[in-house]
Backbone as CSV, one residue per row, in Angstrom:
resi,resn,N_x,N_y,N_z,CA_x,CA_y,CA_z,C_x,C_y,C_z
1,UNK,-38.782,12.581,-33.142,-37.915,13.356,-32.266,-37.630,12.548,-30.996
2,UNK,-36.361,12.503,-30.560,-35.989,11.760,-29.360,-36.443,12.526,-28.132
3,UNK,-37.169,11.841,-27.229,-37.633,12.495,-26.028,-36.528,12.667,-25.018
4,UNK,-36.817,13.513,-24.051,-35.829,13.853,-23.029,-35.607,12.683,-22.081
5,UNK,-34.378,12.576,-21.602,-34.080,11.584,-20.565,-34.768,12.011,-19.288
6,UNK,-35.461,11.085,-18.642,-36.191,11.457,-17.436,-36.548,10.241,-16.600
7,UNK,-36.856,10.503,-15.346,-37.378,9.499,-14.426,-38.845,9.826,-14.220
8,UNK,-39.699,8.951,-14.683,-41.139,9.169,-14.629,-41.726,8.469,-13.411
9,UNK,-42.775,9.038,-12.838,-43.443,8.416,-11.705,-44.948,8.538,-11.887
10,UNK,-45.620,7.412,-11.820,-47.075,7.372,-11.941,-47.648,6.616,-10.754
11,UNK,-48.601,7.235,-10.074,-49.264,6.592,-8.941,-50.564,5.968,-9.419
12,UNK,-50.701,4.667,-9.188,-51.924,3.941,-9.526,-52.421,3.282,-8.246
13,UNK,-53.395,3.921,-7.609,-53.878,3.417,-6.335,-52.785,3.473,-5.287
14,UNK,-52.499,2.334,-4.674,-51.503,2.269,-3.608,-50.101,1.980,-4.133
15,UNK,-49.942,1.966,-5.458,-48.655,1.581,-6.057,-48.090,2.749,-6.882
16,UNK,-46.812,3.041,-6.677,-46.105,4.038,-7.491,-45.225,3.299,-8.491
17,UNK,-45.336,3.677,-9.750,-44.533,3.071,-10.807,-43.480,4.089,-11.247
18,UNK,-42.224,3.790,-10.970,-41.102,4.660,-11.328,-40.429,4.057,-12.553
19,UNK,-40.304,4.851,-13.610,-39.755,4.333,-14.865,-38.556,5.166,-15.301
20,UNK,-37.448,4.484,-15.547,-36.249,5.121,-16.082,-36.394,5.190,-17.594
21,UNK,-36.247,6.391,-18.163,-36.475,6.538,-19.599,-35.405,7.431,-20.226
22,UNK,-34.644,6.841,-21.119,-33.664,7.603,-21.902,-33.633,6.974,-23.289
23,UNK,-34.552,7.387,-24.150,-34.684,6.768,-25.481,-33.385,6.821,-26.275
24,UNK,-33.084,5.709,-26.908,-31.887,5.622,-27.727,-30.621,5.347,-26.950
25,UNK,-30.675,5.348,-25.601,-29.485,5.117,-24.763,-29.689,3.952,-23.798
26,UNK,-30.689,3.107,-24.042,-30.988,1.967,-23.167,-31.180,2.421,-21.726
27,UNK,-31.771,3.616,-21.575,-32.088,4.194,-20.265,-30.854,4.495,-19.416
28,UNK,-29.751,4.828,-20.076,-28.553,5.245,-19.343,-28.880,6.478,-18.511
29,UNK,-28.336,6.530,-17.303,-28.661,7.603,-16.367,-27.868,8.877,-16.661
30,UNK,-28.581,9.950,-16.942,-27.951,11.256,-17.072,-27.873,11.889,-15.687
31,UNK,-27.122,12.991,-15.580,-27.052,13.687,-14.289,-28.439,14.162,-13.865
32,UNK,-29.200,14.661,-14.810,-30.551,15.127,-14.488,-31.418,13.983,-13.982
33,UNK,-31.250,12.795,-14.556,-32.040,11.644,-14.118,-31.704,11.250,-12.679
34,UNK,-30.415,11.312,-12.315,-30.048,11.004,-10.926,-30.734,11.977,-9.978
35,UNK,-30.771,13.248,-10.335,-31.409,14.250,-9.476,-32.913,14.024,-9.413
36,UNK,-33.500,13.663,-10.550,-34.936,13.363,-10.572,-35.243,12.139,-9.709
37,UNK,-34.378,11.138,-9.775,-34.580,9.929,-8.963,-34.631,10.291,-7.482
38,UNK,-33.724,11.158,-7.063,-33.697,11.606,-5.667,-35.011,12.285,-5.289
39,UNK,-35.474,13.205,-6.116,-36.689,13.941,-5.793,-37.912,13.039,-5.804
40,UNK,-37.979,12.110,-6.758,-39.108,11.178,-6.830,-39.206,10.371,-5.547
41,UNK,-38.096,9.808,-5.093,-38.160,8.950,-3.904,-38.359,9.752,-2.621
42,UNK,-37.903,10.975,-2.581,-38.201,11.815,-1.416,-39.699,12.082,-1.320
43,UNK,-40.330,12.301,-2.457,-41.776,12.534,-2.463,-42.539,11.256,-2.104
44,UNK,-42.091,10.125,-2.629,-42.771,8.865,-2.336,-42.691,8.518,-0.851
45,UNK,-41.564,8.823,-0.229,-41.383,8.523,1.186,-42.460,9.183,2.039
46,UNK,-42.912,10.357,1.632,-43.884,11.114,2.420,-45.335,10.829,2.048
47,UNK,-45.556,9.950,1.080,-46.916,9.651,0.637,-47.415,8.399,1.358
48,UNK,-48.199,8.598,2.407,-48.634,7.471,3.227,-49.837,6.736,2.647
49,UNK,-50.307,7.165,1.477,-51.349,6.408,0.787,-50.750,5.264,-0.018
50,UNK,-49.435,5.290,-0.222,-48.760,4.267,-1.020,-48.365,3.060,-0.162
51,UNK,-48.294,1.903,-0.818,-47.878,0.686,-0.128,-46.747,-0.045,-0.845
52,UNK,-46.421,0.401,-2.052,-45.415,-0.326,-2.824,-44.906,0.577,-3.945
53,UNK,-43.635,0.388,-4.324,-43.032,1.096,-5.448,-42.450,0.061,-6.412
54,UNK,-42.704,0.228,-7.691,-42.116,-0.620,-8.735,-41.160,0.235,-9.551
55,UNK,-39.933,-0.237,-9.717,-38.930,0.463,-10.525,-38.613,-0.391,-11.741
56,UNK,-38.692,0.200,-12.923,-38.342,-0.522,-14.148,-37.869,0.459,-15.197
57,UNK,-37.347,-0.056,-16.283,-36.894,0.789,-17.373,-37.890,0.793,-18.517
58,UNK,-37.739,1.736,-19.425,-38.608,1.829,-20.597,-38.052,1.003,-21.757
59,UNK,-38.930,0.608,-22.643,-38.547,0.016,-23.933,-37.687,-1.237,-23.817
60,UNK,-38.008,-2.101,-22.849,-37.383,-3.408,-22.803,-36.015,-3.494,-22.179
61,UNK,-35.546,-2.408,-21.551,-34.266,-2.440,-20.838,-34.436,-1.763,-19.484
62,UNK,-33.642,-2.203,-18.501,-33.689,-1.580,-17.184,-32.854,-0.304,-17.194
63,UNK,-31.547,-0.467,-17.261,-30.638,0.688,-17.326,-29.263,0.181,-17.721
64,UNK,-28.697,0.757,-18.773,-27.416,0.286,-19.307,-26.210,0.943,-18.662
65,UNK,-26.413,1.739,-17.602,-25.287,2.383,-16.922,-25.458,3.885,-16.896
66,UNK,-24.335,4.604,-16.885,-24.375,6.061,-16.918,-24.352,6.568,-18.355
67,UNK,-24.737,7.819,-18.524,-24.741,8.427,-19.859,-23.322,8.896,-20.182
68,UNK,-22.584,8.067,-20.900,-21.169,8.330,-21.166,-20.970,9.594,-21.997
69,UNK,-21.979,9.959,-22.776,-21.855,11.172,-23.598,-21.661,12.421,-22.737
70,UNK,-22.107,12.386,-21.501,-21.950,13.539,-20.609,-20.581,13.579,-19.923
71,UNK,-19.884,12.463,-19.899,-18.700,12.328,-19.042,-17.573,13.330,-19.316
72,UNK,-17.252,13.644,-20.569,-16.141,14.586,-20.784,-16.345,15.950,-20.118
73,UNK,-17.591,16.304,-19.823,-17.871,17.620,-19.244,-17.459,17.730,-17.780
74,UNK,-17.262,16.588,-17.094,-16.952,16.686,-15.667,-16.005,15.608,-15.127
75,UNK,-15.795,14.520,-15.835,-15.055,13.415,-15.239,-13.551,13.670,-15.134
76,UNK,-13.019,14.623,-15.840,-11.569,14.833,-15.839,-11.129,15.891,-14.828
77,UNK,-12.060,16.326,-13.980,-11.754,17.277,-12.916,-12.138,16.621,-11.590
78,UNK,-11.200,16.535,-10.638,-11.449,15.782,-9.402,-12.641,16.316,-8.623
79,UNK,-12.725,17.630,-8.467,-13.825,18.201,-7.696,-15.171,17.953,-8.374
80,UNK,-15.217,18.107,-9.683,-16.461,17.882,-10.415,-16.859,16.411,-10.383
81,UNK,-15.871,15.538,-10.467,-16.138,14.104,-10.416,-16.686,13.705,-9.053
82,UNK,-16.084,14.246,-7.990,-16.568,13.980,-6.638,-18.013,14.458,-6.479
83,UNK,-18.303,15.650,-6.986,-19.660,16.192,-6.894,-20.660,15.291,-7.604
84,UNK,-20.289,14.782,-8.753,-21.168,13.884,-9.504,-21.504,12.649,-8.687
85,UNK,-20.485,11.971,-8.162,-20.736,10.709,-7.448,-21.353,10.930,-6.070
86,UNK,-20.861,11.915,-5.326,-21.315,12.085,-3.952,-22.654,12.809,-3.851
87,UNK,-22.974,13.648,-4.829,-24.227,14.396,-4.772,-25.273,13.881,-5.757
88,UNK,-24.924,13.798,-7.024,-25.916,13.344,-8.004,-26.233,11.858,-7.842
89,UNK,-25.218,11.014,-7.990,-25.458,9.569,-7.954,-25.879,9.122,-6.560
90,UNK,-25.069,9.443,-5.545,-25.409,8.954,-4.203,-26.673,9.627,-3.685
91,UNK,-26.954,10.830,-4.146,-28.211,11.468,-3.765,-29.407,10.641,-4.205
92,UNK,-29.377,10.145,-5.438,-30.462,9.309,-5.934,-30.525,7.971,-5.232
93,UNK,-29.378,7.318,-5.099,-29.347,5.993,-4.467,-29.742,6.071,-2.995
94,UNK,-29.241,7.070,-2.288,-29.551,7.163,-0.859,-31.021,7.469,-0.624
95,UNK,-31.656,8.216,-1.536,-33.096,8.459,-1.410,-33.878,7.167,-1.581
96,UNK,-33.423,6.299,-2.470,-34.060,4.994,-2.622,-33.874,4.160,-1.359
97,UNK,-32.655,4.136,-0.839,-32.370,3.347,0.358,-33.152,3.839,1.562
98,UNK,-33.443,5.134,1.611,-34.150,5.715,2.748,-35.664,5.535,2.659
99,UNK,-36.158,4.999,1.561,-37.599,4.856,1.366,-38.139,3.723,2.238
100,UNK,-39.178,3.996,3.012,-39.753,2.997,3.905,-40.782,2.099,3.224
101,UNK,-41.067,2.355,1.954,-41.998,1.509,1.212,-41.272,0.308,0.613
102,UNK,-41.928,-0.835,0.490,-41.334,-1.949,-0.259,-41.079,-1.521,-1.700
103,UNK,-39.868,-1.755,-2.196,-39.490,-1.346,-3.550,-39.143,-2.593,-4.359
104,UNK,-39.815,-2.763,-5.478,-39.633,-3.928,-6.344,-38.961,-3.490,-7.636
105,UNK,-37.888,-4.166,-8.014,-37.253,-3.925,-9.311,-37.776,-4.950,-10.306
106,UNK,-38.222,-4.471,-11.455,-38.661,-5.339,-12.542,-37.665,-5.139,-13.679
107,UNK,-36.828,-6.145,-13.917,-35.637,-5.964,-14.750,-35.750,-6.721,-16.064
108,UNK,-35.557,-5.994,-17.139,-35.492,-6.572,-18.477,-34.211,-6.103,-19.149
109,UNK,-33.756,-6.838,-20.135,-32.641,-6.393,-20.971,-31.394,-6.074,-20.190
110,UNK,-30.760,-4.951,-20.517,-29.495,-4.574,-19.905,-29.687,-3.954,-18.527
111,UNK,-28.912,-4.460,-17.568,-28.852,-3.904,-16.213,-27.365,-3.811,-15.879
112,UNK,-26.764,-2.697,-16.243,-25.314,-2.548,-16.154,-24.931,-1.333,-15.308
113,UNK,-23.854,-1.451,-14.564,-23.313,-0.311,-13.835,-24.346,0.366,-12.963
114,UNK,-24.773,1.554,-13.374,-25.788,2.291,-12.630,-27.064,1.473,-12.460
115,UNK,-27.373,0.638,-13.445,-28.556,-0.217,-13.341,-28.435,-1.199,-12.197
116,UNK,-27.259,-1.805,-12.036,-27.020,-2.718,-10.912,-27.128,-1.960,-9.597
117,UNK,-26.609,-0.734,-9.566,-26.674,0.069,-8.343,-28.120,0.390,-7.979
118,UNK,-28.912,0.793,-8.947,-30.318,1.110,-8.691,-31.074,-0.139,-8.259
119,UNK,-30.853,-1.249,-8.948,-31.510,-2.504,-8.560,-31.098,-2.932,-7.157
120,UNK,-29.862,-2.614,-6.777,-29.361,-2.986,-5.450,-30.092,-2.249,-4.339
121,UNK,-30.719,-1.125,-4.662,-31.479,-0.359,-3.671,-32.894,-0.891,-3.494
122,UNK,-33.294,-1.853,-4.307,-34.641,-2.404,-4.245,-34.686,-3.598,-3.301
123,UNK,-35.851,-3.857,-2.741,-36.010,-4.933,-1.760,-36.193,-6.292,-2.420
124,UNK,-36.921,-6.314,-3.512,-37.222,-7.557,-4.221,-36.910,-7.321,-5.692
125,UNK,-36.201,-8.259,-6.311,-35.784,-8.072,-7.696,-36.290,-9.230,-8.561
126,UNK,-37.144,-8.891,-9.530,-37.631,-9.850,-10.517,-36.938,-9.562,-11.838
127,UNK,-36.654,-10.597,-12.611,-35.982,-10.366,-13.889,-36.487,-11.316,-14.960
128,UNK,-36.491,-10.811,-16.193,-36.748,-11.657,-17.354,-35.514,-12.519,-17.602
129,UNK,-35.741,-13.677,-18.179,-34.648,-14.611,-18.390,-33.556,-14.090,-19.297
130,UNK,-33.877,-13.101,-20.141,-32.866,-12.575,-21.060,-32.154,-11.336,-20.508
131,UNK,-32.372,-10.991,-19.250,-31.698,-9.832,-18.662,-30.207,-10.121,-18.469
132,UNK,-29.379,-9.068,-18.551,-27.925,-9.202,-18.419,-27.425,-8.201,-17.384
133,UNK,-26.452,-8.632,-16.571,-25.995,-7.848,-15.436,-24.473,-7.722,-15.433
134,UNK,-23.984,-6.539,-15.131,-22.540,-6.350,-15.049,-22.197,-4.914,-14.716
135,UNK,-20.900,-4.651,-14.583,-20.390,-3.295,-14.347,-19.006,-3.202,-14.984
136,UNK,-18.950,-3.297,-16.307,-17.654,-3.354,-17.004,-16.995,-1.995,-17.183
137,UNK,-17.010,-1.178,-16.119,-16.503,0.194,-16.227,-14.982,0.254,-16.310
138,UNK,-14.296,-0.841,-15.966,-12.838,-0.841,-16.125,-12.458,-0.653,-17.595
139,UNK,-13.344,-1.046,-18.490,-13.091,-0.826,-19.917,-13.091,0.664,-20.255
140,UNK,-13.727,1.459,-19.391,-13.781,2.910,-19.600,-12.692,3.632,-18.809
141,UNK,-11.883,2.868,-18.074,-10.737,3.460,-17.402,-11.001,4.048,-16.039
142,UNK,-12.100,3.649,-15.369,-12.329,4.181,-14.024,-12.966,3.121,-13.117
143,UNK,-12.810,3.289,-11.803,-13.364,2.342,-10.850,-14.777,2.751,-10.440
144,UNK,-15.418,1.898,-9.661,-16.710,2.248,-9.069,-16.458,3.102,-7.828
145,UNK,-17.233,4.131,-7.632,-17.080,5.008,-6.478,-17.275,4.216,-5.187
146,UNK,-16.568,4.588,-4.119,-16.551,3.763,-2.894,-17.919,3.427,-2.309
147,UNK,-18.790,4.424,-2.127,-20.081,4.122,-1.512,-20.956,3.273,-2.429
148,UNK,-20.828,3.499,-3.720,-21.566,2.682,-4.677,-21.050,1.242,-4.671
149,UNK,-19.727,1.081,-4.567,-19.132,-0.256,-4.524,-19.572,-1.000,-3.264
150,UNK,-19.620,-0.302,-2.136,-20.067,-0.952,-0.888,-21.497,-1.448,-1.034
151,UNK,-22.355,-0.638,-1.656,-23.738,-1.032,-1.892,-23.812,-2.276,-2.759
152,UNK,-23.056,-2.290,-3.852,-23.099,-3.414,-4.782,-22.530,-4.682,-4.142
153,UNK,-21.434,-4.555,-3.411,-20.856,-5.728,-2.729,-21.871,-6.337,-1.778
154,UNK,-22.591,-5.496,-1.053,-23.557,-5.993,-0.073,-24.706,-6.754,-0.734
155,UNK,-25.074,-6.373,-1.954,-26.235,-7.002,-2.576,-25.873,-8.133,-3.541
156,UNK,-24.827,-7.962,-4.334,-24.487,-9.032,-5.287,-23.518,-10.043,-4.678
157,UNK,-22.867,-9.675,-3.574,-21.854,-10.541,-2.969,-20.462,-10.147,-3.421
158,UNK,-19.485,-10.396,-2.554,-18.127,-9.940,-2.847,-17.531,-10.621,-4.075
159,UNK,-17.725,-11.927,-4.206,-17.152,-12.636,-5.351,-17.709,-12.095,-6.661
160,UNK,-19.032,-11.922,-6.724,-19.666,-11.418,-7.942,-19.203,-10.001,-8.242
161,UNK,-19.120,-9.165,-7.204,-18.647,-7.791,-7.411,-17.221,-7.776,-7.942
162,UNK,-16.371,-8.629,-7.415,-14.983,-8.695,-7.899,-14.946,-9.116,-9.365
163,UNK,-15.769,-10.098,-9.731,-15.783,-10.537,-11.132,-16.308,-9.435,-12.052
164,UNK,-17.341,-8.722,-11.596,-17.887,-7.633,-12.402,-16.872,-6.513,-12.603
165,UNK,-16.204,-6.117,-11.508,-15.332,-4.950,-11.557,-13.928,-5.264,-12.053
166,UNK,-13.409,-6.424,-11.682,-12.033,-6.753,-12.049,-11.927,-7.551,-13.340
167,UNK,-12.987,-8.274,-13.686,-12.965,-9.073,-14.911,-13.935,-8.604,-15.970
168,UNK,-14.675,-7.535,-15.679,-15.700,-7.025,-16.602,-16.661,-8.135,-17.031
169,UNK,-16.940,-9.052,-16.089,-17.806,-10.187,-16.388,-19.260,-9.744,-16.433
170,UNK,-19.980,-10.249,-17.423,-21.415,-10.001,-17.556,-22.138,-11.318,-17.287
171,UNK,-23.131,-11.272,-16.404,-23.862,-12.470,-15.993,-25.276,-12.458,-16.545
172,UNK,-25.812,-13.648,-16.788,-27.215,-13.722,-17.189,-28.092,-13.810,-15.945
173,UNK,-29.402,-13.728,-16.151,-30.330,-13.678,-15.029,-30.306,-14.968,-14.209
174,UNK,-30.200,-16.102,-14.881,-30.183,-17.373,-14.152,-29.007,-17.431,-13.191
175,UNK,-27.840,-16.990,-13.642,-26.660,-16.997,-12.780,-26.833,-16.027,-11.615
176,UNK,-27.416,-14.871,-11.854,-27.620,-13.903,-10.779,-28.665,-14.388,-9.776
177,UNK,-29.595,-15.210,-10.225,-30.546,-15.839,-9.297,-29.814,-16.841,-8.415
178,UNK,-28.958,-17.648,-9.016,-28.181,-18.632,-8.261,-27.301,-17.933,-7.225
179,UNK,-26.753,-16.784,-7.586,-25.847,-16.042,-6.699,-26.582,-15.204,-5.663
180,UNK,-27.913,-15.246,-5.670,-28.688,-14.613,-4.620,-29.083,-13.172,-4.843
181,UNK,-28.812,-12.617,-6.029,-29.155,-11.228,-6.286,-30.615,-11.080,-6.688
182,UNK,-31.153,-12.037,-7.401,-32.516,-11.965,-7.894,-33.450,-12.845,-7.070
183,UNK,-34.661,-12.344,-6.868,-35.678,-13.115,-6.152,-36.355,-14.116,-7.076
184,UNK,-36.517,-13.732,-8.344,-37.255,-14.572,-9.268,-36.826,-14.271,-10.697
185,UNK,-36.777,-15.321,-11.525,-36.475,-15.197,-12.957,-37.545,-15.959,-13.719
186,UNK,-38.030,-15.354,-14.792,-39.054,-16.014,-15.599,-38.911,-15.573,-17.048
187,UNK,-39.548,-16.277,-17.985,-39.520,-15.816,-19.378,-40.081,-14.402,-19.478
188,UNK,-39.576,-13.623,-20.414,-40.010,-12.241,-20.567,-41.517,-12.132,-20.748
189,UNK,-42.109,-13.108,-21.400,-43.553,-13.077,-21.652,-44.375,-13.214,-20.376
190,UNK,-43.753,-13.721,-19.315,-44.454,-13.927,-18.047,-44.120,-12.877,-16.993
191,UNK,-43.198,-11.974,-17.313,-42.689,-11.048,-16.304,-43.787,-10.130,-15.759
192,UNK,-44.632,-9.602,-16.613,-45.673,-8.690,-16.156,-46.650,-9.390,-15.229
193,UNK,-47.050,-10.610,-15.568,-47.965,-11.359,-14.697,-47.315,-11.643,-13.350
194,UNK,-46.033,-12.009,-13.377,-45.314,-12.284,-12.130,-45.234,-11.020,-11.276
195,UNK,-44.972,-9.897,-11.927,-44.899,-8.626,-11.212,-46.237,-8.277,-10.583
196,UNK,-47.309,-8.378,-11.352,-48.631,-8.009,-10.841,-49.030,-8.886,-9.660
197,UNK,-48.713,-10.157,-9.729,-49.014,-11.068,-8.625,-48.264,-10.660,-7.357
198,UNK,-46.987,-10.323,-7.510,-46.187,-9.908,-6.368,-46.695,-8.592,-5.781
199,UNK,-47.004,-7.630,-6.647,-47.493,-6.334,-6.178,-48.792,-6.506,-5.397
200,UNK,-49.701,-7.320,-5.901,-50.961,-7.559,-5.202,-50.714,-8.154,-3.816
201,UNK,-49.754,-9.049,-3.737,-49.439,-9.674,-2.445,-48.876,-8.657,-1.464
202,UNK,-47.970,-7.810,-1.946,-47.351,-6.809,-1.078,-48.373,-5.780,-0.616
203,UNK,-49.214,-5.313,-1.535,-50.202,-4.280,-1.215,-51.224,-4.776,-0.199
204,UNK,-51.510,-6.065,-0.205,-52.498,-6.623,0.724,-51.970,-6.740,2.149
205,UNK,-50.672,-6.597,2.327,-50.072,-6.758,3.655,-50.124,-5.451,4.441
206,UNK,-49.756,-5.533,5.706,-49.855,-4.389,6.609,-48.832,-3.316,6.251
207,UNK,-49.262,-2.107,5.851,-48.318,-1.065,5.453,-47.441,-0.561,6.583
208,UNK,-47.996,-0.460,7.799,-47.181,-0.021,8.933,-46.068,-1.020,9.223
209,UNK,-46.392,-2.307,9.164,-45.390,-3.339,9.393,-44.296,-3.274,8.340
210,UNK,-44.678,-3.007,7.093,-43.679,-2.908,6.022,-42.713,-1.765,6.299
211,UNK,-43.239,-0.620,6.677,-42.378,0.533,6.961,-41.446,0.255,8.140
212,UNK,-41.972,-0.368,9.181,-41.132,-0.678,10.336,-40.066,-1.709,9.987
213,UNK,-40.440,-2.693,9.178,-39.440,-3.683,8.737,-38.347,-3.027,7.908
214,UNK,-38.725,-2.088,7.024,-37.714,-1.395,6.230,-36.749,-0.620,7.132
215,UNK,-37.267,0.027,8.159,-36.413,0.783,9.067,-35.443,-0.139,9.811
216,UNK,-35.940,-1.299,10.244,-35.082,-2.255,10.946,-34.010,-2.815,10.031
217,UNK,-34.399,-3.215,8.832,-33.442,-3.778,7.879,-32.385,-2.753,7.495
218,UNK,-32.806,-1.503,7.361,-31.864,-0.448,7.009,-30.868,-0.214,8.146
219,UNK,-31.339,-0.274,9.369,-30.446,-0.081,10.513,-29.394,-1.186,10.570
220,UNK,-29.810,-2.418,10.319,-28.870,-3.534,10.382,-27.896,-3.541,9.214
221,UNK,-28.273,-2.868,8.108,-27.370,-2.813,6.952,-26.334,-1.707,7.098
222,UNK,-26.523,-0.854,8.110,-25.589,0.244,8.326,-25.923,1.484,7.540
223,UNK,-27.070,1.514,6.838,-27.433,2.666,6.019,-28.410,3.608,6.715
224,UNK,-28.766,3.320,7.981,-29.760,4.128,8.660,-29.128,5.275,9.428
225,UNK,-29.831,6.411,9.452,-29.395,7.541,10.270,-29.887,7.397,11.705
226,UNK,-30.768,6.416,11.947,-31.309,6.194,13.289,-30.411,5.213,14.036
227,UNK,-29.874,5.582,15.187,-29.024,4.653,15.951,-29.798,3.399,16.329
228,UNK,-29.117,2.253,16.363,-29.766,0.991,16.701,-30.413,1.059,18.072
229,UNK,-29.781,1.766,19.033,-30.331,1.868,20.379,-31.693,2.570,20.351
230,UNK,-31.787,3.630,19.559,-33.062,4.348,19.454,-34.108,3.479,18.780
231,UNK,-33.683,2.719,17.769,-34.605,1.816,17.086,-35.165,0.798,18.076
232,UNK,-34.303,0.257,18.937,-34.749,-0.722,19.934,-35.720,-0.082,20.922
233,UNK,-35.486,1.159,21.290,-36.372,1.853,22.228,-37.780,1.995,21.658
234,UNK,-37.851,2.149,20.334,-39.145,2.377,19.684,-39.741,1.107,19.068
235,UNK,-39.075,-0.017,19.253,-39.409,-1.226,18.500,-40.816,-1.750,18.759
236,UNK,-41.384,-1.459,19.917,-42.678,-2.043,20.262,-43.772,-0.990,20.416
237,UNK,-43.527,0.203,19.910,-44.491,1.297,20.021,-45.754,1.029,19.207
238,UNK,-45.699,0.071,18.293,-46.856,-0.244,17.466,-47.903,-1.059,18.214
239,UNK,-47.634,-1.436,19.461,-48.501,-2.373,20.195,-49.962,-1.957,20.201
240,UNK,-50.239,-0.666,20.360,-51.623,-0.204,20.461,-52.219,0.230,19.129
241,UNK,-51.508,0.030,18.027,-51.997,0.516,16.735,-53.178,-0.297,16.229
242,UNK,-54.032,0.370,15.454,-55.206,-0.289,14.880,-54.800,-1.397,13.914
243,UNK,-53.723,-1.188,13.172,-53.269,-2.183,12.205,-52.839,-3.473,12.909
244,UNK,-52.122,-3.329,14.016,-51.691,-4.484,14.799,-52.904,-5.259,15.314
245,UNK,-53.861,-4.527,15.880,-55.055,-5.165,16.421,-55.862,-5.861,15.321
246,UNK,-55.971,-5.205,14.147,-56.724,-5.793,13.037,-56.096,-7.091,12.559
247,UNK,-54.767,-7.126,12.445,-54.099,-8.337,11.978,-54.334,-9.525,12.884
248,UNK,-54.203,-9.313,14.193,-54.409,-10.400,15.153,-55.881,-10.810,15.203
249,UNK,-56.772,-9.817,15.243,-58.200,-10.105,15.316,-58.682,-10.874,14.083
250,UNK,-58.210,-10.465,12.904,-58.617,-11.151,11.677,-58.178,-12.611,11.684
251,UNK,-56.973,-12.864,12.164,-56.489,-14.242,12.230,-57.381,-15.078,13.148
252,UNK,-57.710,-14.533,14.318,-58.537,-15.270,15.270,-59.960,-15.453,14.760
253,UNK,-60.436,-14.475,13.971,-61.778,-14.579,13.390,-61.808,-15.399,12.110
254,UNK,-60.640,-15.888,11.687,-60.534,-16.694,10.460,-61.066,-15.948,9.235
255,UNK,-60.585,-14.689,9.078,-60.944,-13.874,7.913,-59.716,-13.127,7.423
256,UNK,-59.796,-12.559,6.231,-58.704,-11.767,5.695,-58.646,-10.424,6.421
257,UNK,-57.459,-9.958,6.770,-57.366,-8.646,7.430,-57.703,-7.524,6.464
258,UNK,-58.232,-6.429,7.013,-58.534,-5.246,6.205,-57.661,-4.102,6.707
259,UNK,-56.538,-3.917,6.017,-55.579,-2.871,6.391,-55.866,-1.606,5.593
260,UNK,-56.685,-0.720,6.124,-56.982,0.508,5.428,-57.866,0.255,4.221
261,UNK,-57.698,1.121,3.184,-58.597,1.077,2.042,-58.013,0.420,0.803
262,UNK,-56.740,-0.032,0.870,-56.111,-0.620,-0.321,-56.699,-1.963,-0.663
């Protein structure tokens, strides 16, 4: 029996593992999955025991796009189409963008359309060498929604976005690494080891600093609800924090810092 399409979340210590799962559809995003993605990341944002989030797909693929089987039910009505993109899709993506935790994408197989958008919300992107990237939605007769297109242009670059959207070009992982979208590419057999090494490195770092860096980066990208002036006013409030003192003291004592219990 085919299982339900869903966004799964498992917390293992200081790391949350978010998995896109839509069996038989290469993890294509259903409307319910977009809503689940939003709720998952809203919950993760408030969990201060976490230090890192990993996003990946099930069964050897990241995400092949949207669930086209659902489209006839709403895409041919302007109001319903707007609701889908502005509430369901952007609701999920904006919750990811608003997350103050470091978010790592671990990409295998197909990463198309919605998959590129979800990966674009991640801070660090690792991919297997056989991963494929694109947004060939012009073949389906529609454009990328404006806010989603702005997100993709900012992360993949304008030239790459134009080729994806106007030429339906599909790129391999090596090319996307060259174009600056991916942080690292490795053989599929090495991807898990590479991921675990990166997660361990991120988790060992100062969690307060990570959250503050995410807030600053988000403000400079234009996606923050916090005005830059307010961010500057609060920029040095961490001066008296225990984490700040521990980091400096550990360096001077020539030992590894101990940031909490992780």
